[in-house]
N, C-alpha and C positions, 0 to 999 in steps of 0.2 A: 413738310417738317424741316425745321432749320438744322443744318449740319455745322453750325458755327463752332461747336465744341470738338469737332473731329480734327485729327492731325492733318488730314488732307487739305483742309481749308485754311491752314496756317501757312502763310508764305514766308519765305526766308527773310523778307524785309522786316517781318514782325518778330523774328527771333532775337534774343539779346546778343549783343556783340561781345567779343572777347574783352573789350575794354570795360563794358558795363558789368560783365561777370566779375572781373578783377575788382572793380570799384565796389561791388555789392558784398565782397568778402567771400564769395564762393571759391572753392579749391578747383583749379583746373586739372584735368586728367593729364598725366605725364605721357610722353610719347611711348615709353617702354616701362610699364609698371612693374615688370619682373627683371629689371636690370640687376646684374651681379653686383652686390654691394662691396665685394672684395673682402680681403682678410684684415682683421684688426692688426695694428702694429704688434710685432713680436715682442713679448716681454721676457727678458732673460731671467733665468733662475739664479738664486744666490750661489748655487754650486757652479754655475757657468762663469762667474766673475770672481769668485773667492775660492782659492784652492784649499784653504783650511776647511771651509764648509764642505767641499767635495771629499776631503779626507774623512771628515766626520761621517758623512753618508756612507763612505766606503767601509768604515769600521762598523757602522750599524748593520750593513748588509752582511759583513763577515760574521758579526755576532749572532745574527739570526741563523746563518748556516751552521755555526758551531753549536748553537742551542739545539738545532735539529739533530746533529750527531750525538749530543748528550742524551736527547730524548730517545733516540734509537737504541743506545746502550742501555738506557733505563727500561725500555721495552723488553730487551733480551733478559736483563737481570730479573725483572718482575716475572717473566715467564718461568724462569728457573727457580726463583726463590719463594714466590707467593704460593701457599698451599691452595689447591683447587677447591677445598671444602670450606675455606675461611670466608665468613660473612661479615661485612662492615656496614655501619650506618652512615650514609652520605646525605647531608641536608641539601636540598629538599627532596631528593629522590627517594630516600628511605633505605631499607636494607637491600643489599645487593652483594654479588660476588666480588670479593676483593681482587681476585685475579682479573675478572672481566673489566673492572673499573680501572685498574692500573694499566692494563694493556690498551684499553681505549684511550686513556688520557695521554700516555706516552706516545702512542702512534699518532694521535691527533696533533699533538704539539710538534712532532717531527715533520709531518706533512704541512702544517700551517706555517712553520718557520721557513720552509723552503719556498712556499708560495709568497709569503710576506717579503722575504728577502729579494725574490725575483721582481716583485712589484715595486719595491722601494728602489731597487737598482734602476729599473726602467724609468721611474718618475723623476729621479734626482740626478742620475749620472749619464744615462744614455742620451743621445741627441734628441731634442724635441722641436727641431726646426721643421715647419710645415713644408711639405713638398707636394706639387701638383703633377699628376700623371694623366695624360689623356687616354681615353679608352682606345683599345687597339684590337685587331682581329684575334680570335682565339689561337689560331696557328701562329706561333711566334717565328719571326724572321731571325736569321742568324745574328743580325745586328742587335735585335732585342735580347737574344740570349747572352750576347757579349755584354750588353748593358746590365742585365740582371746580375751577371757575375761581378761586374765592376761595382754595382750598387751593394752587393753582398760584402765585398771586400771593404767598401767604404763604411758600411754599417758596422762591420766588425771593428774597424779602427775607431769609429765614433763611440762605440759602446765601451771602449777601454778594456775590452776583454784581454787583449794581449798586454796592455800596459798595467792594468790593475791586478797584479798577481795575487794579492791577498784575497780578493773576491773570487777570482777564478779557482784558486786552490781550495778554498773552503766550500765553494759550491760543488766542486767535484767530490769532495769528501762527503758532503751531505747526501748527494745523489747516489754515491756508491754504497753508503751505509743503510739507507732506507730499505732497499730490497732485502737486507738481512732479516727484517721483520717477517717477510713472507717465507723465507727459508726456515726460520725457527718454527713457524706455524705448521710446517710439514710434519713436525713431530706429533701433531694431533691426529695424523692418519692412523696411529696405533703404535704399539711397541714394535721395535725391530724384531724380525723373525729370527735373526741370527742363524743357528743351525737346528731350530726346532722342527723344521720339516724333514730333517734327515734322521731324527731320533724319536723313539717312543719310550714308554716306561719299562720296556723289557730290558733286562740286564742279567748278567751272569748270576745265577743263584735264585732268581725270581721264580717262585712256584707258579704252576699253571692251575688256576682256580676255576672250577666249573661255575658258569654264570647262573645256572639254575639252582644248584645246592649251596653255592658259596663255600665249597669244600675243596681242598687240594686234590688233584687227580693222581691216581696210581695207574701204572700200566694196565693192570687187570680191569680197571674201570672202562677201558676203551676196547671194544670188541670189533672184530672184522665186520665191515659193512655199516658201521654206525657213524654218525656225524655228531661231534661234540663241540660246543662253543666254550671258549675259555677267555679269561682276562688275567692281568698280572696280579700277583699277591699285593695286598695293601690298597688297591683301588676300590673305593666305596661310592655308591650312588649319591651319598650326601656331600661328597666333595664338590666344591664350587666349580672345579674344572673337569668334572667327570665326563661330560659330553665331549669336550675337546680331546681328552686323553683316550677315551674308548674308541673315538673315531679313528685313531691311529693304531691302537694296541689290540683291537678285537681280533680274536684268533679262532680258527676252526681246526679241529683235530680229527683225523681219520686213521684207521688202522688197515694197512694193506699187507698182503703176503709179501715178504721181502723179495721173492723171486719175480713179483709183478712190478717192482719198481724199476723203471727204465733208466732213470738219470742217476749217474754215479754220485754226484754231490748230494742229491736228495736222499740217497741211501745212507751216505756217511752222516748226514745231519739228522737222521731219524733214530728211533730207538725201538728195536724189535718190530720194525714195520710201521710204527706210529710216526706220522708226519704232521707237522704243524705249519699252517699257511695263514697269511693275512686274510681276514674275512672281507676286507674292503676292496671292492672291484676297482680295477685300474682304469675304468672308463670315466665314470662320473662320481664314483664313491659310494654306490649303493651297497648295502650289506648282502653278501652272498648267502643263500640259505637252502638251495636245492642241490641234492647229491644223488648221483646214479651209482648204485652199488656195483653193477656189472661192468660199467665202463670206467669207473673211477673219475667221472667228470662232475664238475660243479657248475651250476648255471646261475647267472645273475638274473633276477626276475625283472629288472628294469628294462634292459635292452638286449637281453639274451646272449650276452657275452659268455662263452663257454671255455673252461680251463680244464686241463688234464692234470690231475693230482698225481698220477703215476709217472709223469714225464716232466718234472720240474715246474708244474703249474703253468705250462705254456698255454697261450691262447690258440684254440683250434676253431673258434667261430665267434663272430660278433665284432663290435666296434672297438673293443678294448685294444690298446696298443702295446701293453707290456704284460709279462708273466706275473703271476702272484708272487710276492716275496715270501720266502720260506724262513722259518725261525728254527735255529739249531737247538735241539733239546737233548736231555739226558735224564738220569735218575740220581737223586741225592742219596746220602747214606741212610735216610729214613724210608726210602722206597717211593718217594714222590717224584713226579715229573717236574723238571725244572728247566728254565731257559739257560743256555750256555753263552748268551750274549744277546745283543739287539739284532734286529733285521739287518741283513747285509746291504740292503738298498732301501730308499725311502718308500713308504707305503702310500696307497691312495692314488687319485687321478691327477693328471696334468703336471706333475712335478717336473718332469723332464722338459716340458714346454716352457715352464716358468723359469727354469734356470738350474 
């Protein structure tokens, strides 16, 4: 079988010569097809050769930064002035909250203007000369570190940061004001507590109302060995803040023999052996409801914190860290039990740990 078509049978003398290849119009393979073509000639920007154009760019960047400041002020103003319940129609979005729209628009403009100003500054005023840096080991040599610092100083000079004070000052102003938007948003964490944790609805002259009968209590209604729960006069379950208020003002009343009261202040704040203590456990705020007649102890059902009502409500067992606050009581001219003020210390759990 003939092998005339095989490459092995083709001698070099039968291959086309370089001259023949060139004459036939074929393209010869270059010695290095991946040679570095180099960089195109550097084209100067108009700002590099015309100072008036550079000034225009500088004013444009400053204007963007100032617009960012104005938008931040608008954000704060919208947060304060626009009612949260107001609804507006925005084409093509439709109906939406006016507050959300104004906050999103102003904050978006503030952030966009900072970004646009920085980009325009870099593209028109900072140096755009190409530089080539060879790869080097990860661990920098002292000479490299020195070069980096020198390059940084050179870049700072080329950016015009120190020379173009208008851009620098407006950029600082914009960057300083944008975080104010986040500070204002902290207001949405809720109303400021002020001194609400330190006070309850109890005040001088407030009648003690039985929570079961909703009637004011007289001294004769409280017998030795009984446990009665009370709330301030005027507090109704229909009130929108009833749960918040009763969680601080809930009261338990017991009657002891005056000679069984060990704490002098407790005796002074009682009326004929009737003492009034906060019903809210000082551990995690559970309502106390168990009373031992013989020992005058009250027990929290959640974690078994035990308080002695004959000795200033002090903790005798369990995880509670503080004694129960006592309410000073007396009798008004009509013969009803009344408060002679608010609790002397905050009620409920964890107040001391919070501040």
